[in-house]
C-alpha positions in Angstrom: 27.2 -3.6 32.3 30.1 -1.2 32.6 29.3 0.0 29.1 25.7 0.8 30.3 26.9 2.8 33.5 29.3 4.9 31.1 26.5 6.0 29.1 24.4 6.8 32.1 27.4 8.9 33.5 28.1 10.7 30.2 24.2 11.7 30.1 24.5 13.2 33.5 27.7 14.9 32.7 25.9 16.6 29.7 22.7 17.4 31.7 25.1 19.2 34.4 26.7 21.0 31.5 23.3 22.3 30.3 22.4 23.3 33.9 25.7 25.2 34.3 25.2 27.0 30.8 21.5 28.0 31.5 22.5 29.4 35.0 25.4 31.4 33.6 23.2 32.8 30.7 20.3 33.3 33.3 17.6 34.0 30.7 14.6 31.5 30.3 13.6 33.1 27.1 17.1 32.7 25.7 18.3 29.5 27.0 15.7 27.2 29.2 17.5 24.9 31.9 16.8 21.2 32.1 14.5 21.8 35.4 12.4 24.2 33.6 12.2 21.9 30.6 11.3 18.9 32.4 8.8 20.8 34.3 6.9 22.0 31.0 7.5 18.7 29.4 5.6 16.8 32.1 3.0 19.4 33.1 2.1 21.0 29.8 3.3 18.7 26.9 2.6 15.3 28.2 -0.6 16.3 30.2 -1.8 18.6 27.3 -4.8 17.7 25.1 -4.0 15.8 21.9 -0.4 14.7 22.8 -1.0 11.3 21.4 -2.6 12.3 18.5 0.3 15.0 17.8 2.9 12.4 18.3 0.9 9.8 16.4 0.4 11.7 13.3 4.2 12.5 13.0 4.9 8.9 13.6 2.5 7.7 10.9 4.1 10.4 8.3 7.4 9.1 9.1 6.4 5.4 8.6 4.6 6.2 5.6 7.4 8.2 4.1 10.0 5.5 5.1 7.6 2.7 3.8 7.3 4.4 0.3 11.1 5.0 0.0 12.0 1.7 1.2 9.8 -0.3 -1.3 10.5 1.9 -4.3 14.0 2.4 -3.5 14.4 -1.5 -3.2 12.7 -2.3 -6.2 14.5 0.3 -8.4 17.8 -0.3 -6.6 17.8 -4.0 -7.4 16.8 -3.3 -11.0 19.5 -0.8 -11.4 22.0 -3.3 -10.0 21.2 -5.8 -12.6 20.4 -3.7 -15.6 23.1 -0.9 -16.5 20.6 0.6 -18.8 18.1 1.0 -16.0 20.8 2.5 -13.8 21.6 5.0 -16.3 18.0 6.1 -16.8 17.6 6.6 -12.9 21.0 8.5 -12.5 19.9 11.8 -13.5 16.7 11.9 -11.2 18.7 10.5 -8.3 21.2 13.2 -8.8 18.6 16.0 -8.9 17.0 14.8 -5.5 20.1 14.5 -3.9 21.3 17.8 -5.0 18.2 20.0 -4.4 18.1 21.7 -1.0 15.3 20.2 1.1 13.8 23.7 1.6 13.2 23.7 -2.3 11.5 20.4 -2.1 9.3 21.6 0.9 7.9 24.7 -0.9 7.2 22.9 -4.1 5.3 20.1 -1.9 3.4 22.9 -0.2 2.2 24.1 -3.7 1.4 20.5 -5.0 0.1 18.8 -2.1 -2.1 19.1 1.2 -0.2 20.3 4.2 -0.7 17.0 5.9 0.9 15.2 3.1 3.9 17.4 2.6 5.8 15.8 5.4 5.2 12.6 3.9 6.5 13.3 0.4 9.7 15.2 2.0 10.6 11.8 4.0 10.2 9.8 1.1 12.3 12.1 -1.2 15.0 12.5 1.2 15.4 8.5 2.1 14.6 7.3 -1.5 18.3 8.1 -3.0 19.9 6.4 0.3 17.8 3.1 -0.1 18.1 3.2 -4.0 21.9 3.6 -3.8 22.6 0.9 -1.2 20.3 -1.8 -2.7 22.1 -0.9 -6.2 25.5 -1.3 -4.5 24.5 -4.4 -2.8 23.7 -6.0 -6.1 26.9 -5.0 -7.8 28.9 -6.1 -5.0 27.5 -9.8 -5.2 30.0 -12.3 -5.6 29.8 -13.0 -9.4 31.5 -16.5 -9.0 28.6 -17.8 -6.7 25.9 -16.6 -9.2 28.0 -18.2 -12.0 28.1 -21.5 -9.8 24.5 -21.3 -8.9 23.7 -21.0 -12.7 25.9 -24.1 -13.6 24.1 -26.0 -11.2 20.6 -24.7 -12.4 19.7 -23.5 -9.1 16.0 -21.7 -9.2 16.1 -17.8 -9.7 14.4 -17.5 -6.8 16.7 -19.2 -4.4 19.7 -17.2 -6.2 17.7 -13.9 -5.4 17.2 -15.1 -1.7 20.5 -17.0 -1.1 22.8 -15.0 -2.9 21.5 -11.5 -3.8 19.5 -10.7 -0.6 22.5 -12.0 1.6 24.9 -9.6 -0.2 22.5 -6.6 0.2 21.9 -7.2 4.0 24.7 -5.0 5.4 24.0 -2.2 2.8 20.3 -2.3 3.8 21.2 -2.4 7.4 23.2 1.0 6.9 20.5 2.3 4.8 17.8 1.7 7.4 20.0 3.3 10.3 20.7 6.5 8.3 17.1 6.8 7.1 15.5 6.5 10.3 17.4 9.6 11.9 17.1 11.4 8.5 13.5 10.7 8.1 12.7 11.9 11.5 14.5 15.1 11.1 13.1 16.2 7.5 9.6 15.2 8.5 9.5 17.4 11.5 11.1 20.1 9.5 8.5 19.8 6.9 5.8 20.0 9.5 7.3 23.0 10.9 6.6 24.9 7.5 3.5 23.2 6.5 1.9 23.3 9.9 -0.6 20.5 9.5 -3.4 20.4 12.1 -1.5 17.6 14.2 2.3 17.0 14.3 5.3 17.8 16.3 6.5 20.3 13.9 3.4 22.1 14.3 3.9 22.5 18.1 7.3 23.4 17.4 6.0 26.5 15.2 3.4 27.3 17.7 6.0 27.6 20.5 8.3 29.7 18.2 5.2 32.0 17.5 4.3 32.5 20.9 8.1 32.9 22.2 8.1 29.6 24.2 11.9 28.4 23.9 11.1 26.2 27.0 8.2 24.3 24.9 10.5 24.0 22.0 13.2 22.3 24.2 10.4 20.1 25.6 9.2 18.9 22.3 12.8 18.4 20.9 13.3 16.1 24.1 10.4 14.1 22.7 11.7 13.9 19.4 15.1 12.6 20.6 13.3 10.0 22.9 11.1 8.9 19.9 14.0 8.5 17.5 16.0 6.6 20.0 13.1 4.2 20.5 12.5 3.6 17.0 16.5 2.9 16.6 16.4 0.4 19.5 13.2 -1.4 17.8 15.0 -1.6 14.5 18.3 -2.9 16.0 15.9 -5.6 18.0 14.2 -6.3 14.7 17.6 -6.9 13.1 19.0 -9.1 16.0 15.9 -11.2 16.0 15.9 -12.0 12.3 19.6 -12.8 12.6 19.0 -15.2 15.5 16.1 -17.1 13.6 18.3 -17.6 10.4 20.9 -19.1 12.7 18.6 -21.3 14.3 17.1 -22.4 11.2 20.6 -23.0 9.4 21.5 -26.5 8.5 23.1 -28.3 11.2 21.3 -26.7 14.1 
C-alpha cells in the first residue's frame, strides 16, 4: 500500500512540475499545461467522432505486428538455438534489421506496402530480432545435463521440449515481451505518423502537427501512455496467472 501511495505522490509531483513549467513558458502554442491538455483530451479527443475506431486500428496493428514477430521469432529462435548452421544462416539478416535505422524501413515499407500495412510491418521488423535472440539464448542456456539425463531415461521429445527447454526460455521470453510491448507501441505510432493511414493514433498526431495544435499532440500522447500502461499490466497479469496455475498443478499440491 505504501508503494502505491508513493507512485501516486510521484505522479502528482511531476504534474506540478509540468504545470509550473507551462506557467513559466506562458505559451499554449509552445508548451501546453496539464489543464489545457485534460480539457482537450475529454472535450475533443475522447468525445470526437471515430475515437474508438482510431484507437482500435492502432491497437490492431500493434497486436498483429507483435503476433507475427512473436510467432516467427520464437520458431526461428528455437531452431537457431538447436542448430548452429541455422543460427549462422539467420545472423546476417538479424544484424541487418538491427543496424538499419527505423526511418529507412518506414520509407521502404511505404513504397512496397499500403499505408495501413506499413505500421504492422515496422512493428514486426523492430520486435522480431529481440524475440529471436531471446528465444535462441534461452535454448542455448538450457542445462545440458538435464537434457542428457532425459535422453538417458528415454523421456519423450515433447516432454523434453515443454519440461526443460520451455522452462529455460521463460525468463528470456518474459524479458522480450516486456521490451517489445513498449517498443512495438512506439514504432507503430511513429510509422502511422509518416504513413498516415485513414485511422490511427499516429495519423491524429500528424494532423495535430499540421494544424499547429500542440495541445492535441499532448492529449494523444497521454492516450498512448495510458494504453501502453494498460497493455503492460495485462501482460503482467497474464504471466502471474500462468505461474499461479502451474504452481497449483504442480505435483504435491
